[in-house]
MILOVO-684833 format. One record per residue (C-alpha): residue number from 1; x, y, z. Coordinates in nm, 2 decimals. Each point is the difference from the previous one (the first is absolute). Last residue first. Example, Ala and Ser with C-alpha at 12.3 -4.5 7.8 and 13.67 -1.06 7.14 Angstrom:
BEGIN
REC   n     c1     c2     c3
REC   2   1.37  -0.11   0.71
REC   1  -0.14  -0.34   0.07
//
This chain:
BEGIN
REC   n     c1     c2     c3
REC 603  -7.93  -3.52   6.55
REC 602  -0.22   0.23  -0.21
REC 601   0.20   0.22  -0.24
REC 600  -0.20  -0.09  -0.31
REC 599  -0.32   0.12   0.16
REC 598   0.14   0.34   0.09
REC 597  -0.27   0.20  -0.19
REC 596   0.05   0.37   0.08
REC 595  -0.30   0.24   0.00
REC 594   0.03   0.38   0.03
REC 593  -0.34   0.15   0.06
REC 592  -0.08   0.37  -0.03
REC 591  -0.33   0.06   0.19
REC 590  -0.30   0.21  -0.09
REC 589  -0.22  -0.31   0.00
REC 588   0.23  -0.18  -0.25
REC 587   0.31   0.11  -0.18
REC 586   0.25  -0.25  -0.14
REC 585   0.37  -0.07  -0.02
REC 584   0.13  -0.35  -0.07
REC 583   0.31  -0.21   0.08
REC 582   0.10  -0.36  -0.09
REC 581   0.32  -0.11   0.18
REC 580   0.24  -0.19  -0.23
REC 579   0.28   0.02   0.24
REC 578   0.23   0.24  -0.19
REC 577  -0.29   0.18  -0.16
REC 576  -0.15   0.08   0.33
REC 575   0.34   0.13   0.13
REC 574   0.03   0.22  -0.31
REC 573  -0.35   0.13   0.04
REC 572   0.06   0.09   0.37
REC 571   0.31   0.19  -0.10
REC 570  -0.21   0.19  -0.26
REC 569  -0.25   0.06   0.28
REC 568   0.26   0.17   0.22
REC 567   0.21   0.19  -0.26
REC 566  -0.20   0.32  -0.05
REC 565   0.25   0.19   0.20
REC 564  -0.25   0.19   0.21
REC 563  -0.17   0.33   0.07
REC 562  -0.38   0.01  -0.04
REC 561  -0.11   0.29  -0.22
REC 560   0.09  -0.21  -0.31
REC 559  -0.29  -0.23   0.09
REC 558   0.01  -0.33  -0.20
REC 557   0.38  -0.01   0.02
REC 556   0.21  -0.19  -0.26
REC 555   0.38  -0.03   0.05
REC 554   0.00  -0.36  -0.11
REC 553  -0.33  -0.13  -0.12
REC 552  -0.23  -0.19   0.24
REC 551  -0.28   0.26  -0.01
REC 550   0.01   0.00  -0.38
REC 549  -0.27  -0.24  -0.09
REC 548  -0.23   0.12   0.28
REC 547   0.01   0.35  -0.13
REC 546  -0.27   0.20   0.17
REC 545   0.01  -0.15   0.35
REC 544  -0.34   0.05   0.15
REC 543  -0.01   0.27   0.27
REC 542   0.01  -0.13   0.36
REC 541  -0.10  -0.27   0.24
REC 540   0.27  -0.27   0.06
REC 539   0.02  -0.37  -0.06
REC 538   0.30  -0.23   0.00
REC 537  -0.03  -0.37  -0.09
REC 536   0.22  -0.31   0.04
REC 535  -0.18  -0.30  -0.16
REC 534   0.09  -0.37   0.02
REC 533  -0.20  -0.20  -0.26
REC 532  -0.09  -0.37   0.00
REC 531  -0.35   0.07   0.14
REC 530   0.03   0.36   0.13
REC 529   0.27   0.03   0.26
REC 528   0.03   0.32   0.19
REC 527   0.22   0.30   0.08
REC 526  -0.18   0.33   0.02
REC 525   0.11   0.36   0.07
REC 524  -0.26   0.27   0.04
REC 523   0.08   0.37   0.03
REC 522  -0.29   0.16   0.18
REC 521  -0.10   0.36  -0.06
REC 520   0.08   0.30   0.22
REC 519   0.20   0.17  -0.27
REC 518  -0.04  -0.13  -0.36
REC 517   0.27  -0.23  -0.13
REC 516   0.30   0.13  -0.20
REC 515   0.30  -0.01   0.25
REC 514  -0.14  -0.26   0.24
REC 513  -0.09  -0.23  -0.29
REC 512   0.34   0.06  -0.17
REC 511   0.19  -0.09   0.32
REC 510  -0.21  -0.32   0.05
REC 509   0.06  -0.11  -0.36
REC 508   0.37   0.09   0.01
REC 507   0.05  -0.18   0.34
REC 506  -0.18  -0.32  -0.11
REC 505   0.19  -0.05  -0.33
REC 504   0.33   0.11   0.16
REC 503  -0.06  -0.24   0.29
REC 502  -0.05  -0.28  -0.26
REC 501   0.34   0.09  -0.14
REC 500   0.18   0.01   0.34
REC 499  -0.15  -0.34   0.10
REC 498   0.11  -0.18  -0.32
REC 497  -0.28  -0.22  -0.12
REC 496  -0.15  -0.35   0.06
REC 495  -0.33   0.04   0.18
REC 494  -0.16  -0.09   0.34
REC 493  -0.34   0.12   0.12
REC 492  -0.04  -0.11   0.36
REC 491  -0.29   0.22   0.10
REC 490  -0.24   0.18  -0.23
REC 489   0.03   0.38  -0.01
REC 488  -0.29   0.24   0.00
REC 487   0.15   0.34   0.07
REC 486  -0.10   0.35   0.10
REC 485   0.22   0.30  -0.05
REC 484  -0.11   0.35   0.12
REC 483   0.07   0.33  -0.16
REC 482   0.06   0.34   0.17
REC 481   0.35   0.03  -0.16
REC 480   0.16  -0.01   0.35
REC 479  -0.19  -0.32   0.07
REC 478   0.10  -0.15  -0.34
REC 477   0.36   0.07   0.07
REC 476  -0.02  -0.14   0.36
REC 475  -0.17  -0.32  -0.14
REC 474   0.25  -0.05  -0.27
REC 473   0.23  -0.23   0.20
REC 472  -0.30  -0.18   0.15
REC 471  -0.12  -0.08  -0.36
REC 470   0.35  -0.12  -0.09
REC 469  -0.01  -0.24   0.30
REC 468  -0.34  -0.14  -0.09
REC 467   0.11  -0.06  -0.36
REC 466   0.32  -0.17   0.12
REC 465  -0.19  -0.23   0.24
REC 464  -0.26  -0.11  -0.25
REC 463   0.26  -0.04  -0.28
REC 462   0.19  -0.27   0.19
REC 461   0.31  -0.06  -0.21
REC 460   0.14  -0.28  -0.21
REC 459   0.30   0.13  -0.19
REC 458   0.08   0.18  -0.32
REC 457   0.35   0.14  -0.07
REC 456   0.06   0.37  -0.05
REC 455   0.32   0.00  -0.21
REC 454   0.20   0.32   0.03
REC 453   0.14   0.20  -0.29
REC 452  -0.32   0.11  -0.18
REC 451  -0.21   0.02   0.31
REC 450   0.26   0.19   0.20
REC 449  -0.08   0.37  -0.07
REC 448  -0.37  -0.06  -0.03
REC 447  -0.02  -0.20   0.33
REC 446   0.19   0.26   0.20
REC 445  -0.21   0.28  -0.15
REC 444  -0.32  -0.17   0.10
REC 443   0.12  -0.08   0.35
REC 442   0.11   0.37   0.05
REC 441  -0.34   0.11  -0.12
REC 440  -0.16  -0.22   0.26
REC 439   0.24   0.13   0.27
REC 438  -0.08   0.36  -0.10
REC 437  -0.37  -0.08   0.04
REC 436   0.07  -0.16   0.33
REC 435   0.20   0.30   0.12
REC 434  -0.27   0.23  -0.11
REC 433  -0.26  -0.20   0.18
REC 432   0.21  -0.01   0.32
REC 431   0.05   0.38  -0.01
REC 430  -0.37   0.05  -0.06
REC 429  -0.08  -0.24   0.29
REC 428   0.25   0.18   0.23
REC 427  -0.18   0.33  -0.08
REC 426  -0.34  -0.15   0.08
REC 425   0.13  -0.16   0.32
REC 424   0.13   0.33   0.14
REC 423  -0.31   0.09   0.19
REC 422   0.02  -0.35   0.16
REC 421   0.29   0.11   0.23
REC 420   0.16  -0.31   0.14
REC 419   0.27  -0.05  -0.27
REC 418   0.23  -0.29   0.08
REC 417  -0.16  -0.26  -0.23
REC 416  -0.07   0.24  -0.29
REC 415   0.35   0.16   0.04
REC 414   0.16  -0.35  -0.01
REC 413  -0.18  -0.09  -0.32
REC 412   0.11   0.33  -0.16
REC 411   0.35  -0.08   0.11
REC 410   0.00  -0.33  -0.18
REC 409  -0.15   0.14  -0.32
REC 408   0.25   0.29   0.00
REC 407   0.29  -0.22   0.06
REC 406  -0.11  -0.24  -0.28
REC 405  -0.03   0.30  -0.23
REC 404   0.34   0.13   0.10
REC 403   0.16  -0.34  -0.08
REC 402  -0.19  -0.08  -0.33
REC 401   0.03   0.35  -0.15
REC 400   0.38  -0.05  -0.09
REC 399  -0.08  -0.32  -0.18
REC 398  -0.28   0.16  -0.19
REC 397   0.23   0.29  -0.09
REC 396   0.27  -0.25  -0.11
REC 395  -0.24  -0.19  -0.21
REC 394  -0.15   0.32  -0.15
REC 393   0.36   0.14  -0.07
REC 392   0.10  -0.34  -0.15
REC 391  -0.32   0.00  -0.21
REC 390   0.08   0.35  -0.12
REC 389   0.36  -0.08  -0.07
REC 388  -0.11  -0.31  -0.19
REC 387  -0.26   0.21  -0.19
REC 386   0.26   0.27  -0.08
REC 385   0.24  -0.27  -0.13
REC 384  -0.28  -0.15  -0.20
REC 383  -0.10   0.34  -0.13
REC 382   0.36   0.06  -0.13
REC 381   0.03  -0.35  -0.14
REC 380  -0.34   0.04  -0.16
REC 379   0.09   0.33  -0.15
REC 378   0.33  -0.13  -0.13
REC 377  -0.18  -0.30  -0.14
REC 376  -0.25   0.23  -0.16
REC 375   0.27   0.19  -0.18
REC 374   0.17  -0.32  -0.11
REC 373  -0.33  -0.15  -0.11
REC 372  -0.09   0.32  -0.19
REC 371   0.33  -0.02  -0.18
REC 370  -0.04  -0.37  -0.06
REC 369  -0.36   0.06  -0.13
REC 368   0.12   0.26  -0.25
REC 367   0.26  -0.24  -0.12
REC 366  -0.25  -0.29  -0.03
REC 365  -0.25   0.22  -0.18
REC 364   0.26   0.11  -0.25
REC 363   0.12  -0.36  -0.06
REC 362  -0.36  -0.11  -0.05
REC 361  -0.04   0.28  -0.26
REC 360   0.30  -0.12  -0.19
REC 359   0.38   0.05   0.03
REC 358   0.06  -0.38   0.08
REC 357   0.27   0.08   0.24
REC 356  -0.21   0.01   0.32
REC 355  -0.21  -0.30  -0.10
REC 354   0.29  -0.24  -0.09
REC 353   0.20   0.15   0.28
REC 352  -0.25  -0.14   0.26
REC 351   0.06   0.18   0.33
REC 350  -0.34   0.14   0.06
REC 349  -0.01   0.13   0.36
REC 348  -0.22  -0.19   0.24
REC 347  -0.33   0.08   0.17
REC 346  -0.11  -0.36  -0.02
REC 345  -0.32   0.09  -0.20
REC 344   0.18   0.26  -0.21
REC 343   0.30  -0.23  -0.07
REC 342  -0.24  -0.28  -0.09
REC 341  -0.18   0.23  -0.24
REC 340   0.32   0.12  -0.17
REC 339   0.12  -0.36  -0.03
REC 338  -0.34  -0.11  -0.13
REC 337  -0.01   0.28  -0.25
REC 336   0.36  -0.09  -0.11
REC 335  -0.10  -0.37  -0.03
REC 334  -0.32   0.08  -0.20
REC 333   0.13   0.26  -0.24
REC 332   0.34  -0.07  -0.16
REC 331   0.06  -0.37   0.09
REC 330  -0.36  -0.11   0.01
REC 329  -0.11   0.19  -0.30
REC 328   0.30  -0.13  -0.20
REC 327  -0.05  -0.36   0.12
REC 326  -0.37   0.02  -0.09
REC 325   0.08   0.16  -0.34
REC 324   0.26  -0.28  -0.06
REC 323  -0.27  -0.25   0.10
REC 322  -0.24   0.17  -0.24
REC 321   0.25   0.00  -0.28
REC 320   0.07  -0.37   0.06
REC 319  -0.37  -0.08   0.00
REC 318  -0.04   0.20  -0.32
REC 317   0.28  -0.19  -0.16
REC 316  -0.13  -0.33   0.11
REC 315  -0.35   0.07  -0.13
REC 314   0.14   0.14  -0.33
REC 313   0.22  -0.32  -0.04
REC 312  -0.31  -0.21   0.08
REC 311  -0.21   0.19  -0.25
REC 310   0.27  -0.02  -0.26
REC 309   0.03  -0.38   0.05
REC 308  -0.38  -0.02  -0.02
REC 307   0.01   0.19  -0.32
REC 306   0.27  -0.22  -0.14
REC 305  -0.21  -0.30   0.10
REC 304  -0.30   0.15  -0.18
REC 303   0.21   0.06  -0.31
REC 302   0.12  -0.36   0.02
REC 301  -0.36  -0.11   0.04
REC 300  -0.10   0.20  -0.31
REC 299   0.28  -0.15  -0.20
REC 298  -0.08  -0.35   0.13
REC 297  -0.36   0.02  -0.10
REC 296   0.01  -0.29  -0.25
REC 295  -0.35  -0.09  -0.10
REC 294  -0.07  -0.38  -0.04
REC 293  -0.34  -0.01  -0.19
REC 292  -0.21  -0.32   0.00
REC 291  -0.29   0.06  -0.24
REC 290  -0.30  -0.23   0.02
REC 289  -0.19  -0.06  -0.32
REC 288  -0.36  -0.09   0.05
REC 287  -0.27  -0.27   0.04
REC 286   0.05  -0.21  -0.31
REC 285  -0.21  -0.05  -0.31
REC 284   0.09   0.33  -0.14
REC 283  -0.34   0.17  -0.03
REC 282  -0.23  -0.20   0.24
REC 281   0.29  -0.05   0.24
REC 280   0.12   0.36   0.00
REC 279  -0.09   0.09   0.36
REC 278   0.00   0.38   0.02
REC 277   0.28   0.24   0.09
REC 276   0.24  -0.15  -0.25
REC 275   0.37  -0.02   0.07
REC 274  -0.05  -0.13   0.36
REC 273   0.27   0.10   0.24
REC 272   0.30  -0.15   0.19
REC 271   0.27   0.25   0.11
REC 270   0.35  -0.09   0.12
REC 269   0.19   0.29   0.16
REC 268   0.37  -0.06  -0.03
REC 267   0.26   0.18   0.21
REC 266  -0.13  -0.17   0.31
REC 265  -0.23  -0.27  -0.10
REC 264  -0.33   0.17   0.08
REC 263  -0.29  -0.19  -0.15
REC 262  -0.28   0.20  -0.16
REC 261  -0.33  -0.16  -0.08
REC 260  -0.24   0.16  -0.25
REC 259  -0.37  -0.07   0.05
REC 258  -0.24  -0.21  -0.20
REC 257  -0.06  -0.21   0.32
REC 256  -0.02  -0.33  -0.20
REC 255   0.27   0.08  -0.26
REC 254   0.25   0.15   0.24
REC 253  -0.06  -0.28   0.24
REC 252   0.06  -0.25  -0.29
REC 251   0.34   0.15  -0.09
REC 250   0.11   0.05   0.36
REC 249  -0.06  -0.37   0.10
REC 248  -0.11   0.00   0.36
REC 247  -0.23  -0.29  -0.03
REC 246  -0.36  -0.10   0.06
REC 245  -0.11  -0.31  -0.18
REC 244  -0.35   0.01  -0.14
REC 243   0.09   0.05  -0.37
REC 242   0.29  -0.25   0.00
REC 241   0.33   0.16  -0.09
REC 240   0.22  -0.06  -0.31
REC 239   0.34   0.13  -0.11
REC 238   0.08  -0.04  -0.37
REC 237   0.38  -0.04  -0.07
REC 236  -0.04  -0.38  -0.08
REC 235  -0.27   0.09  -0.24
REC 234   0.25   0.18  -0.23
REC 233   0.22  -0.31  -0.04
REC 232  -0.30  -0.21  -0.09
REC 231  -0.12   0.27  -0.24
REC 230   0.31  -0.02  -0.20
REC 229   0.35   0.15  -0.06
REC 228  -0.07   0.29   0.23
REC 227   0.15   0.34  -0.05
REC 226   0.16   0.14   0.31
REC 225   0.11   0.37  -0.03
REC 224  -0.35   0.13  -0.07
REC 223  -0.13  -0.15   0.32
REC 222  -0.38   0.02   0.03
REC 221   0.00  -0.15   0.35
REC 220  -0.26  -0.25   0.07
REC 219  -0.33  -0.01   0.19
REC 218  -0.26  -0.24   0.12
REC 217  -0.31   0.01   0.21
REC 216  -0.18  -0.32   0.05
REC 215  -0.30  -0.23  -0.02
REC 214  -0.25   0.14  -0.26
REC 213   0.26   0.20  -0.19
REC 212   0.20   0.31   0.09
REC 211   0.27   0.20  -0.17
REC 210   0.29   0.23   0.09
REC 209   0.25   0.11  -0.26
REC 208   0.30   0.14   0.18
REC 207   0.22   0.29  -0.11
REC 206   0.35   0.07   0.14
REC 205   0.17   0.33   0.01
REC 204   0.33   0.14   0.12
REC 203   0.04   0.36   0.07
REC 202   0.30   0.22   0.01
REC 201   0.05  -0.05  -0.38
REC 200  -0.32   0.18  -0.06
REC 199  -0.23  -0.03  -0.31
REC 198   0.23  -0.20  -0.21
REC 197  -0.12  -0.35   0.09
REC 196  -0.36   0.12  -0.02
REC 195  -0.01  -0.03  -0.38
REC 194   0.11  -0.36  -0.02
REC 193  -0.24  -0.12   0.26
REC 192  -0.28   0.20  -0.17
REC 191   0.06  -0.22  -0.31
REC 190   0.13   0.19  -0.29
REC 189  -0.24   0.04  -0.29
REC 188   0.20   0.00  -0.32
REC 187   0.00  -0.38   0.01
REC 186  -0.37   0.00  -0.09
REC 185  -0.12  -0.35   0.10
REC 184  -0.33  -0.16  -0.10
REC 183  -0.11  -0.33   0.16
REC 182  -0.25  -0.22  -0.19
REC 181  -0.22  -0.26   0.16
REC 180  -0.19  -0.27  -0.18
REC 179  -0.22  -0.25   0.18
REC 178  -0.08  -0.37  -0.01
REC 177  -0.28  -0.20   0.15
REC 176  -0.23   0.03  -0.30
REC 175   0.19   0.18  -0.27
REC 174   0.20   0.32   0.00
REC 173  -0.18   0.21   0.27
REC 172   0.14   0.35   0.02
REC 171   0.24   0.21   0.20
REC 170   0.21   0.31  -0.05
REC 169   0.29   0.11   0.23
REC 168   0.19   0.32   0.04
REC 167   0.36  -0.04   0.11
REC 166   0.25   0.22   0.19
REC 165   0.32  -0.19   0.05
REC 164   0.14  -0.12   0.33
REC 163   0.17  -0.31  -0.15
REC 162  -0.18  -0.29   0.17
REC 161  -0.23   0.19   0.23
REC 160  -0.17   0.15  -0.31
REC 159  -0.14   0.34   0.08
REC 158  -0.35   0.06  -0.10
REC 157  -0.17   0.27  -0.21
REC 156  -0.36   0.07   0.09
REC 155  -0.33  -0.03  -0.18
REC 154   0.08  -0.35  -0.14
REC 153  -0.14  -0.05  -0.36
REC 152  -0.27  -0.26  -0.02
REC 151  -0.10  -0.20  -0.32
REC 150  -0.35  -0.14   0.01
REC 149  -0.10  -0.36   0.01
REC 148  -0.30   0.08   0.24
REC 147   0.04  -0.27   0.27
REC 146   0.36  -0.11  -0.03
REC 145   0.09   0.37  -0.07
REC 144  -0.13   0.10   0.34
REC 143   0.18  -0.28   0.19
REC 142   0.33   0.08  -0.17
REC 141  -0.04   0.38   0.08
REC 140  -0.06  -0.07   0.37
REC 139   0.29  -0.25   0.01
REC 138   0.24   0.26  -0.15
REC 137  -0.13   0.27   0.24
REC 136   0.03  -0.22   0.31
REC 135   0.34  -0.13  -0.07
REC 134   0.02  -0.31   0.23
REC 133  -0.20  -0.20  -0.25
REC 132   0.26   0.08  -0.26
REC 131   0.19  -0.32   0.06
REC 130   0.36   0.03  -0.14
REC 129   0.12  -0.31  -0.18
REC 128   0.20   0.19  -0.25
REC 127   0.04   0.36   0.11
REC 126   0.38   0.00  -0.03
REC 125  -0.03  -0.15  -0.34
REC 124  -0.14   0.32  -0.16
REC 123  -0.12  -0.12  -0.35
REC 122  -0.26  -0.21   0.17
REC 121  -0.16  -0.34   0.04
REC 120  -0.16  -0.17   0.30
REC 119  -0.10   0.31   0.20
REC 118  -0.23  -0.12   0.28
REC 117  -0.35   0.14   0.05
REC 116  -0.14  -0.35   0.07
REC 115  -0.19   0.01  -0.33
REC 114   0.34   0.03  -0.19
REC 113   0.19   0.31  -0.09
REC 112   0.19   0.09  -0.32
REC 111   0.22   0.30   0.04
REC 110   0.15   0.23  -0.26
REC 109   0.25   0.29   0.06
REC 108   0.00   0.29  -0.23
REC 107   0.28   0.26  -0.01
REC 106  -0.01   0.37  -0.10
REC 105   0.34   0.18   0.01
REC 104   0.09  -0.17  -0.33
REC 103  -0.28   0.16  -0.20
REC 102  -0.33  -0.18  -0.07
REC 101  -0.10  -0.01  -0.37
REC 100  -0.34  -0.15   0.09
REC  99   0.04  -0.29  -0.24
REC  98   0.37  -0.03   0.07
REC  97  -0.02  -0.01   0.38
REC  96  -0.30  -0.23  -0.02
REC  95   0.17  -0.24  -0.23
REC  94   0.32   0.00   0.19
REC  93  -0.17  -0.07   0.33
REC  92  -0.21  -0.28  -0.17
REC  91   0.33  -0.17  -0.10
REC  90   0.11   0.02   0.36
REC  89  -0.33  -0.16   0.10
REC  88   0.04  -0.30  -0.24
REC  87  -0.34  -0.08  -0.15
REC  86  -0.17  -0.29   0.16
REC  85  -0.33   0.18   0.03
REC  84  -0.01   0.06  -0.37
REC  83  -0.32   0.17  -0.12
REC  82  -0.10   0.09   0.36
REC  81   0.36   0.12   0.05
REC  80  -0.02   0.24  -0.29
REC  79  -0.34   0.14   0.11
REC  78   0.12   0.06   0.36
REC  77   0.33   0.16  -0.11
REC  76  -0.20   0.24  -0.22
REC  75  -0.24   0.09   0.29
REC  74   0.30   0.05   0.23
REC  73   0.16   0.24  -0.25
REC  72  -0.33   0.19  -0.04
REC  71  -0.05   0.03   0.38
REC  70   0.36   0.11   0.04
REC  69  -0.04   0.26  -0.27
REC  68  -0.33   0.12   0.16
REC  67   0.18   0.04   0.34
REC  66   0.30   0.18  -0.15
REC  65  -0.07   0.34   0.16
REC  64  -0.08  -0.17   0.33
REC  63   0.34  -0.17   0.00
REC  62   0.17   0.34   0.00
REC  61  -0.24   0.13   0.27
REC  60   0.04  -0.31   0.21
REC  59   0.38   0.02  -0.02
REC  58   0.00   0.37   0.08
REC  57  -0.22  -0.07   0.30
REC  56   0.23  -0.27   0.13
REC  55   0.30   0.23  -0.03
REC  54  -0.19   0.29   0.16
REC  53  -0.11  -0.23   0.28
REC  52   0.36  -0.10   0.06
REC  51   0.13   0.35  -0.02
REC  50  -0.26   0.14   0.22
REC  49   0.07  -0.27   0.26
REC  48   0.36   0.07  -0.02
REC  47  -0.03   0.38   0.03
REC  46  -0.28  -0.02   0.26
REC  45   0.19  -0.24   0.22
REC  44   0.32   0.20  -0.02
REC  43  -0.19   0.32   0.08
REC  42  -0.17  -0.17   0.29
REC  41   0.33  -0.12   0.14
REC  40   0.15   0.35  -0.04
REC  39  -0.30   0.16   0.16
REC  38   0.03  -0.25   0.29
REC  37   0.37   0.07   0.03
REC  36  -0.07   0.38  -0.01
REC  35  -0.26  -0.03   0.27
REC  34   0.24  -0.20   0.22
REC  33   0.26   0.26  -0.06
REC  32  -0.25   0.28   0.07
REC  31  -0.08  -0.16   0.34
REC  30   0.37  -0.06   0.07
REC  29   0.06   0.37  -0.09
REC  28  -0.27   0.12   0.23
REC  27   0.14  -0.23   0.27
REC  26   0.34   0.15  -0.04
REC  25  -0.12   0.36  -0.02
REC  24  -0.21  -0.05   0.31
REC  23   0.30  -0.15   0.17
REC  22   0.23   0.27  -0.11
REC  21  -0.24   0.28   0.10
REC  20  -0.08  -0.17   0.33
REC  19   0.37  -0.03   0.07
REC  18   0.06   0.37  -0.08
REC  17  -0.30   0.11   0.20
REC  16   0.10  -0.22   0.30
REC  15   0.36   0.13  -0.01
REC  14  -0.12   0.36  -0.01
REC  13  -0.24  -0.06   0.29
REC  12   0.27  -0.18   0.20
REC  11   0.25   0.28  -0.08
REC  10  -0.25   0.27   0.11
REC   9  -0.07  -0.20   0.31
REC   8   0.37  -0.02   0.07
REC   7   0.03   0.38  -0.03
REC   6  -0.32   0.06   0.20
REC   5   0.13  -0.24   0.27
REC   4   0.33   0.18   0.00
REC   3  -0.18   0.34   0.05
REC   2  -0.21  -0.14   0.29
REC   1  -0.38   0.01  -0.02
//
């Protein structure tokens, strides 16, 4: 892995860790925030609910202590009214208060009720005309006393919807078809609505009394701030819903499902919840109290918003720092490293002053490299000049060899034609073979010295004729070397290649076969078509080639005992690579086989 990749990878990992940490921290805080909000809401609910229940319980306890007193007062009032049913009720109030020596905080309200459960006469005008049949506990007690003529004291304090005072009621039959009801008020007992006002100024509370009769649900708000002048005015505020009608009223759904409902109104969380866990119909005469609590969470939301701002600022700050880090790494590490690397790849001197003058490790490396580069450049220039001189010498030498070599070959041919003494033929053959070998080496050197400066263009050639001609050329050499060449060559094989280059392939393979093959064994040369393939093949008996992968390398010789330049097969490889010729070396039946696939050169 590259160094710059490691640096960037480290930065990416560091960035990922930081962002993951921030994100996990953020979501953890969001989770805790929601948990805190729920806990805060539950605490508010518990506090208010506890305060309300405590207020009701205190009232019941205090009234419970005076239950016998209330019974005695009611019994006295009943006896007085039976003796004088037309007695003024306010006068009766005074008599009872005086006779039982009641203090100012204790009030008595007197109600006369007809057979239809309607209040027709009372000391509390607001209740005049009120029909008690909708108050289950009151109607229950009236029905009982009409049967057994007993006095009944209510088991539970009630809240009067007219003035929101705690009252404890007593009931009895007055005469046939008429009833007496007394309401006892202890003004020292604050109504729960009064007591909860000061619980938490961040919360607003409303209490709803929910009742049910044979046909409908109904509820009304127990509003301490709005005292009603009469029952008619009060009944206008009562909301009614048929029993079978489904609706989405939050008060009724809270009652029916006995679950708290929370409505998110932004900074205000509105909670609806039953005050009593059980249905209170048989005790209170109505279903339940429903508390609507508006809890202000603006402070917590503001704190959360501040946290989100801080998170965003932190995120931006870290992002900026990472960008600065990236720019710093790129400027002082990546770019210098890239510059040094490119200089090394392109074999150039490092000229960037920002690197050379930085006085750090990269600067030291660059300066050392420049010194080595200058030294190496001098060596390269020297070697290049020597190489040029060497190539010029070889080219000049080759050029100078051409004329005498041509003369030798021509005169050798003349000698063979004019010589009549057969005893000299063997010597002439050796001379002829040596001249041909020298000519072949000359052609190789001529190609090598010109291949990088002269373009050898491809053309359509008759490979059949060329291959047969080159075999004839090597026939004398093979004869002197006591080796025989046989060939199997199909006629009229045409390919697209430069003639000199294909001759170099052929000559080097035949030359190597003659040089390395076993004496008195055949050298076989095949040129044939096999389906879509065009194959040129050279076979020679001899020892197996040990390093088939290196046989085409420059300056490599399989047998160091055999003299040679080691350039022939490397030259063949370069020509094959140029034309896309596939080549392969194998060993089968004691023969080394060089195979060349010329399919892509077919004309």
